C-alpha positions in Angstrom: 19.7 -20.0 35.0 16.8 -21.7 36.7 14.0 -23.4 34.9 11.6 -20.7 33.5 8.6 -22.2 35.4 10.3 -22.4 38.8 9.4 -19.7 41.5 11.8 -16.8 41.2 12.8 -17.3 37.6 11.4 -14.0 36.5 13.1 -12.4 39.4 16.4 -13.9 38.0 15.5 -12.6 34.6 14.9 -9.2 36.0 18.4 -9.4 37.5 19.6 -10.0 34.0 17.8 -7.0 32.8 19.3 -4.9 35.5 22.9 -6.1 34.9 22.8 -5.8 31.1 24.7 -3.0 29.4 22.6 -0.6 27.4 23.5 -2.2 24.0 23.2 -5.9 25.1 20.8 -8.4 23.7 19.3 -10.8 26.2 18.2 -14.4 25.6 16.8 -16.4 28.6 17.1 -20.2 28.6 16.6 -22.6 31.4 18.4 -25.8 32.2 16.0 -27.8 30.0 16.2 -25.5 27.0 18.8 -26.1 24.3 19.8 -24.8 20.8 17.8 -26.4 18.0 21.0 -26.8 15.9 24.7 -25.9 15.9 24.4 -22.8 13.7 21.2 -21.2 15.1 22.9 -18.6 17.3 25.3 -17.7 14.5 22.2 -17.1 12.3 20.6 -14.9 14.9 23.7 -12.8 15.3 24.0 -12.4 11.5 20.4 -11.3 11.4 20.9 -8.6 14.0 24.1 -7.4 12.4 22.3 -7.2 9.0 19.5 -5.2 10.6 22.0 -2.9 12.4 23.8 -2.2 9.1 20.5 -1.2 7.5 19.4 1.0 10.4 16.4 -1.3 11.1 17.4 -2.9 14.4 14.3 -4.4 16.1 13.3 -4.1 19.7 12.5 -7.8 19.9 13.7 -10.6 17.7 11.3 -13.5 17.8 12.2 -16.9 16.5 10.4 -20.3 16.5 10.6 -22.9 19.2 9.6 -26.5 19.7 8.7 -28.6 22.7 10.3 -31.9 23.3 8.6 -34.8 25.1 10.5 -35.3 28.3 9.8 -39.0 28.5 10.7 -40.0 25.0 12.9 -37.1 23.7 10.7 -36.9 20.6 10.0 -33.5 19.1 6.5 -32.4 19.9 4.4 -29.2 19.5 5.9 -26.3 17.6 5.3 -22.7 18.8 5.3 -19.9 16.2 4.4 -16.4 17.1 3.9 -14.9 13.6 5.2 -15.5 10.1 8.6 -14.0 9.2 8.5 -10.3 8.9 8.4 -7.0 10.8 5.6 -5.9 13.1 4.9 -2.4 14.3 3.2 -1.6 17.6 -0.3 -2.0 16.2 0.4 -5.3 14.5 2.2 -6.7 17.5 -0.7 -5.8 19.8 -3.1 -7.2 17.3 -1.2 -10.6 17.3 -1.4 -10.7 21.1 -5.1 -9.8 21.0 -5.6 -12.8 18.7 -4.1 -15.1 21.2 -0.6 -15.5 19.8 2.3 -15.1 22.2 6.1 -15.0 21.6 7.8 -17.9 23.4 10.3 -16.0 25.7 12.9 -18.7 25.2 12.9 -17.9 21.5 12.8 -14.1 21.9 15.8 -11.9 22.1 15.2 -8.8 24.1 17.0 -5.8 22.6 18.0 -2.4 24.1 14.9 -0.8 22.6 12.5 -3.1 24.4 14.3 -2.7 27.7 14.1 1.1 27.4 10.3 0.8 27.1 9.9 -1.8 29.8 12.9 -2.7 32.0 11.4 -5.6 34.1 8.9 -8.3 34.5 6.0 -7.8 36.9 6.9 -9.3 40.2 3.3 -10.5 41.0 3.3 -13.1 38.2 5.0 -16.4 38.9 4.3 -18.4 35.7 3.0 -15.8 33.1 5.2 -12.8 33.6 6.5 -13.2 30.1 2.9 -12.9 28.7 2.3 -9.8 30.8 5.6 -8.3 29.7 4.7 -8.6 26.0 1.2 -7.2 26.6 2.5 -4.2 28.5 5.2 -3.6 26.0 2.6 -3.5 23.3 1.2 -0.3 24.8 4.4 1.6 23.7 4.3 3.4 20.3 7.2 3.0 17.9 7.9 -0.7 18.5 9.7 -2.8 15.9 9.4 -6.5 16.3 11.1 -8.8 13.8 9.9 -12.4 13.4 12.6 -14.7 12.1 11.9 -18.0 10.3 14.3 -19.9 12.4 13.7 -22.7 14.9 16.0 -21.5 17.7 15.3 -23.5 20.8 14.0 -26.9 21.9 12.2 -26.9 25.3 11.3 -29.8 27.6 7.5 -30.1 28.2 8.1 -31.3 31.8 8.2 -27.8 33.4 6.3 -26.8 36.5 4.0 -24.5 34.6 2.6 -27.6 32.9 1.9 -29.1 36.3 0.3 -26.0 37.8 -2.4 -25.5 35.2 -4.9 -23.8 37.5 -2.4 -21.2 38.6 -1.2 -20.6 35.1 -4.8 -20.1 33.8 -5.4 -17.6 36.6 -2.3 -15.7 35.8 -3.0 -15.7 32.0 -6.5 -14.3 32.7 -5.0 -11.7 35.0 -2.5 -10.6 32.3 -5.2 -10.3 29.7 -7.5 -8.4 32.0 -4.7 -6.0 32.8 -4.1 -5.4 29.1 -7.6 -5.5 27.7 -10.0 -5.0 30.7 -13.4 -6.6 30.2 -12.4 -7.9 26.7 -9.9 -10.3 28.3 -11.9 -13.3 27.5 -11.3 -13.0 23.7 -7.5 -13.4 23.6 -7.8 -15.9 26.5 -10.1 -18.2 24.4 -8.2 -17.7 21.1 -4.9 -18.5 22.9 -6.1 -21.9 23.9 -7.8 -22.6 20.5 -4.4 -22.0 19.0 -2.8 -24.4 21.5 -5.2 -27.1 20.6 -4.8 -26.5 16.9 -1.0 -26.8 17.2 -1.4 -30.2 18.7 -2.8 -31.4 15.4 -0.1 -29.7 13.3 -2.1 -26.6 12.4 -1.3 -23.0 13.1 
């Protein structure tokens, strides 16, 4: 699949949504994303099987991710949505309101999520994933499980990092669509979190 920041990637991901069977789980990685370890996918599958056996299958399964410096190959900033546990609709939306966003490369999209919202918005080029999560949080009855597992390593050399102005505009638009005039609060807290993570803080 294409790099997640390239034009058309969310169209390609929408194609994945459309082609998936009703009971499929989807994980979207680009050419510069790779598994954080040899057993991480096995651990994810085990977690989903355990939840299914208990009748607690989530709509989204969100893991941790880490950026990698494209020049040196060194591990860089970690991205964590929320601590391990289960979130309902209200808690999921609250986390988004506070500026936290699931990294889509570390998020498995389950049948339940796709029943609520079956595609990314076509008018977002770089931030359709943020918009998807915000719009999904409007639906009652969500179950989002956060797993304490570093699933994926991602290069920091993507186009989204080079198109900062466009990305900022799209992030603002996504928050305005979700929160109207209050968009500025999650927008500000989002980037405060980003700055804090550069210094090893959550």
